[in-house]
C-alpha positions as CSV (number, residue, x, y, z in Angstrom):
1,M,-12.5,17.4,25.1
2,G,-9.0,16.7,23.9
3,F,-7.2,13.4,24.5
4,C,-4.0,12.9,26.4
5,F,-1.7,10.3,24.7
6,E,0.2,9.7,28.0
7,C,-3.1,9.2,29.9
8,D,-4.3,6.7,27.3
9,L,-1.0,4.9,27.4
10,Q,-1.0,4.7,31.2
11,N,-4.6,3.6,31.1
12,L,-3.7,0.8,28.6
13,C,-0.8,-0.5,30.7
14,S,-2.8,-0.4,34.0
15,R,-5.8,-2.2,32.5
16,S,-3.8,-4.7,30.5
17,P,-0.9,-6.0,32.6
18,F,0.5,-8.0,29.7
19,I,0.7,-5.0,27.4
20,T,3.7,-2.9,28.4
21,H,4.7,0.5,27.1
22,R,7.2,-1.3,24.8
23,K,4.4,-3.6,23.6
24,L,2.1,-0.7,22.8
25,A,4.9,1.0,20.9
26,Q,5.4,-2.2,18.8
27,M,1.6,-2.6,18.2
28,L,1.0,1.0,17.3
29,S,4.1,2.0,15.4
30,E,5.4,2.3,11.8
31,P,8.8,3.0,10.4
32,D,7.7,6.6,9.5
33,K,6.7,7.5,13.1
34,A,7.1,11.1,14.1
35,S,9.3,10.5,17.1
36,N,12.9,9.2,17.2
37,G,12.3,8.0,20.8
38,P,10.7,4.7,22.0
39,L,7.2,6.2,22.0
40,D,5.2,7.4,19.0
41,I,3.8,10.9,19.6
42,R,1.3,10.9,16.8
43,P,-2.4,11.2,17.7
44,L,-3.8,7.9,19.0
45,R,-6.4,7.7,16.2
46,E,-3.6,7.8,13.6
47,Q,-1.7,5.0,15.4
48,V,-4.9,2.9,15.6
49,Y,-5.4,3.5,11.9
50,E,-2.0,2.2,11.1
51,Y,-2.6,-0.7,13.5
52,L,-5.7,-1.7,11.6
53,R,-4.0,-1.4,8.3
54,S,-1.2,-3.7,9.6
55,E,-3.8,-6.2,10.7
56,M,-5.2,-6.2,7.2
57,H,-1.7,-6.5,5.7
58,S,-0.9,-9.5,7.9
59,G,-4.1,-11.3,7.1
60,R,-5.5,-11.0,10.6
61,L,-8.3,-8.8,9.2
62,L,-9.3,-10.4,5.9
63,P,-11.4,-8.9,3.1
64,G,-15.0,-9.8,3.6
65,S,-14.7,-10.1,7.4
66,F,-16.1,-7.8,10.0
67,I,-13.9,-5.7,12.4
68,K,-14.6,-6.8,15.9
69,I,-14.6,-3.3,17.5
70,N,-15.1,-4.5,21.1
71,E,-12.4,-7.1,20.8
72,I,-9.9,-4.6,19.4
73,S,-10.8,-2.0,21.9
74,E,-10.2,-4.6,24.7
75,T,-6.9,-5.8,23.1
76,L,-5.5,-2.3,22.8
77,G,-7.0,-1.1,26.1
78,I,-8.3,2.1,24.5
79,S,-11.7,3.7,24.3
80,K,-13.8,3.3,21.2
81,T,-13.4,7.0,20.3
82,P,-9.9,6.7,18.6
83,L,-11.0,3.4,17.1
84,R,-14.1,4.9,15.7
85,D,-12.1,7.8,14.2
86,A,-9.6,5.4,12.7
87,I,-12.5,3.4,11.1
88,I,-14.0,6.5,9.6
89,Q,-10.6,7.3,8.1
90,L,-10.4,3.7,6.7
91,E,-13.9,4.1,5.1
92,S,-12.9,7.4,3.5
93,K,-10.0,5.7,1.8
94,G,-12.1,2.7,0.7
95,F,-10.7,0.0,3.0
96,V,-13.9,-0.7,4.9
97,T,-17.7,0.0,4.7
98,I,-19.7,1.0,7.8
99,L,-23.0,-0.9,7.7
100,P,-25.6,0.4,10.1
101,R,-26.7,-2.1,12.7
102,R,-24.4,-4.7,11.2
103,G,-20.8,-3.5,11.8
104,V,-17.7,-2.6,9.9
105,L,-16.9,-4.7,6.8
106,V,-13.4,-5.0,5.4
107,N,-13.9,-4.4,1.7
108,K,-12.9,-6.9,-1.0
109,L,-11.2,-5.8,-4.2
110,S,-13.4,-6.6,-7.2
111,V,-12.0,-6.8,-10.8
112,R,-13.6,-3.5,-11.5
113,D,-12.0,-1.9,-8.4
114,I,-8.6,-3.1,-9.5
115,K,-9.1,-1.9,-13.1
116,N,-10.2,1.5,-11.9
117,I,-7.3,1.8,-9.4
118,L,-4.7,0.8,-12.0
119,E,-6.1,3.3,-14.5
120,V,-6.1,6.2,-12.1
121,T,-2.7,5.3,-10.7
122,G,-1.2,5.0,-14.2
123,T,-2.7,8.4,-15.1
124,L,-1.3,10.1,-12.0
125,E,2.1,8.6,-12.1
126,S,2.4,9.4,-15.8
127,A,1.5,13.0,-15.0
128,V,4.3,13.1,-12.4
129,I,6.8,11.7,-14.9
130,E,5.9,14.3,-17.4
131,A,6.1,17.1,-14.8
132,V,9.4,16.1,-13.2
133,F,11.2,14.7,-16.3
134,P,13.5,17.7,-16.7
135,N,14.6,17.3,-13.1
136,L,15.7,13.6,-13.4
137,A,19.4,13.9,-13.1
138,A,22.3,11.4,-13.4
139,S,22.0,10.5,-9.7
140,H,18.4,9.6,-10.1
141,I,19.1,7.4,-13.2
142,A,21.9,5.6,-11.2
143,E,19.5,5.0,-8.3
144,L,16.8,3.7,-10.7
145,K,19.3,1.3,-12.3
146,H,20.5,0.1,-8.9
147,L,17.0,-0.6,-7.6
148,N,15.9,-2.4,-10.8
149,D,19.0,-4.6,-10.7
150,D,18.3,-5.5,-7.1
151,M,14.7,-6.2,-8.0
152,I,15.8,-8.7,-10.7
153,S,18.1,-10.4,-8.2
154,S,15.3,-10.6,-5.6
155,I,13.0,-12.3,-8.2
156,H,15.6,-14.9,-9.0
157,S,16.3,-15.6,-5.3
158,E,12.5,-15.6,-4.7
159,D,12.9,-12.9,-2.0
160,Y,9.6,-11.2,-2.8
161,D,9.5,-9.2,0.4
162,S,12.6,-7.4,-0.7
163,Y,11.2,-7.2,-4.3
164,Y,8.1,-5.4,-3.0
165,K,10.0,-2.8,-1.1
166,L,12.5,-2.2,-3.9
167,N,9.6,-1.8,-6.3
168,I,8.0,0.9,-4.1
169,A,11.4,2.6,-3.8
170,F,11.9,2.6,-7.6
171,H,8.6,4.5,-8.2
172,N,9.4,6.8,-5.3
173,V,12.6,8.0,-7.0
174,F,10.5,10.1,-9.5
175,L,7.4,10.5,-7.3
176,N,9.4,12.2,-4.6
177,L,10.4,14.9,-7.1
178,S,6.8,16.0,-7.3
179,E,5.7,19.1,-5.3
180,N,2.0,18.2,-5.6
181,A,1.3,16.8,-2.1
182,V,-2.4,16.1,-2.8
183,L,-1.5,14.0,-5.9
184,M,1.1,12.1,-3.9
185,Q,-1.4,11.3,-1.1
186,I,-3.9,10.0,-3.7
187,I,-1.3,7.7,-5.3
188,S,-0.2,6.5,-1.8
189,T,-3.8,5.6,-0.9
190,L,-4.5,3.8,-4.2
191,K,-1.4,1.7,-3.8
192,Q,-2.3,0.8,-0.3
193,R,-5.7,-0.5,-1.6
194,L,-3.8,-2.6,-4.1
195,Y,-1.1,-4.0,-1.9
196,D,-2.0,-3.7,1.8
197,F,-3.6,-7.1,2.2
198,P,-1.9,-10.4,2.8
199,R,1.0,-10.8,0.3
200,R,-0.1,-13.1,-2.5
201,P,2.2,-15.5,-4.4
202,Y,4.2,-13.5,-6.8
203,I,4.3,-14.4,-10.5
204,K,7.9,-14.5,-11.7
205,E,7.0,-13.9,-15.4
206,W,5.0,-10.8,-14.6
207,E,7.6,-9.4,-12.2
208,L,10.3,-9.8,-14.8
209,I,8.2,-7.9,-17.3
210,N,7.7,-5.2,-14.7
211,C,11.5,-4.9,-14.4
212,D,11.9,-4.9,-18.2
213,E,9.5,-1.9,-18.3
214,H,11.5,-0.2,-15.6
215,Q,14.6,-0.6,-17.8
216,K,12.7,0.9,-20.8
217,L,11.7,3.9,-18.6
218,I,15.4,4.4,-17.6
219,D,16.4,4.3,-21.3
220,H,13.7,6.8,-22.2
221,I,15.0,9.1,-19.5
222,I,18.6,8.7,-20.6
223,N,17.6,9.5,-24.2
224,G,15.4,12.5,-23.2
225,E,12.3,10.8,-24.6
226,R,9.6,12.3,-22.3
227,K,6.6,11.4,-24.4
228,K,7.7,7.8,-24.8
229,A,8.3,7.6,-21.0
230,V,4.8,9.0,-20.3
231,A,3.2,6.7,-22.8
232,L,5.0,3.6,-21.4
233,W,3.7,4.3,-17.9
234,R,0.2,5.2,-18.8
235,E,-0.5,2.7,-21.6
236,S,1.5,-0.3,-20.5
237,H,3.0,-0.3,-17.1
238,W,-0.3,0.3,-15.2
239,S,-2.5,-1.2,-17.9
240,F,-5.2,-3.7,-16.8
241,D,-5.8,-4.9,-20.4
242,A,-2.1,-5.5,-21.0
243,Y,-1.7,-7.8,-18.0
244,E,-5.2,-9.0,-17.3
245,K,-4.3,-12.6,-17.1
246,F,-1.6,-12.0,-14.5
247,I,-3.7,-9.6,-12.5
248,R,-6.6,-12.0,-12.2
249,R,-4.3,-14.8,-11.3
250,F,-2.5,-12.7,-8.7
251,Y,-5.6,-11.4,-7.0
252,F,-8.1,-14.2,-7.5
253,G,-6.4,-17.6,-7.7
254,S,-4.7,-20.2,-9.7
255,E,-4.9,-20.8,-13.5
256,K,-7.2,-23.7,-12.8
257,Q,-9.6,-21.5,-10.8
258,I,-9.5,-18.8,-13.5
259,E,-10.2,-21.4,-16.3
260,A,-13.2,-22.7,-14.2
261,G,-14.6,-19.2,-14.2
262,L,-14.4,-18.8,-10.5
263,A,-12.4,-15.5,-10.6
264,W,-14.0,-13.7,-13.5
265,Q,-16.8,-12.0,-11.8
266,E,-16.9,-8.2,-12.0
């Protein structure tokens, strides 16, 4: 049996008088929604998937906690079918683990997880740089410079929400030139695993190093140095070993905690 979005929407609003059509659109929407109108016309399971991700991102669903399926179903006023489908999708991408007779566990990122994700992401982004290098034009270089300058300004003003968005935009300048949709989806999912949890305190020194490497990439592009650009991205920019101290501090705690050995478990 197929589902009817409008029927589910009406059902939600009739069962939950405090959840209006506008409220539902706010709860189950993202900037990239398929409709330009006030309602999102994507399948409900996709909207629930994005809702659960936003709950993780905001900290309302924390790593190590269990998803309360009945509570979420009641809150959204939807059946468990689209919720179940969304959870299966989350599990397929590594966000949760379905434990028989126990529930749905939001996965924590271990040191090994982070190291593996960084290695794969670095390999894939490097492959994109190598493939699209001849297509990087003056307009792309100008955009990269502009974004990196804005990132540096955001760091100094401690506007890390803007910094995060600008950083994603910087990488997307060359990633969007790729015609490999499968590779792009993999990179997107890997970055979601790294970043789609409550925003941690940023480390100014590390972020400035990040911007410095961005500038080096720009210089390599200007000079036509494809091999150097690829090596920079694969061997340094996404390297766990190069920035292990910063990575452990960012994901697992303060310097004091790290020195005490509380965040060094694999």
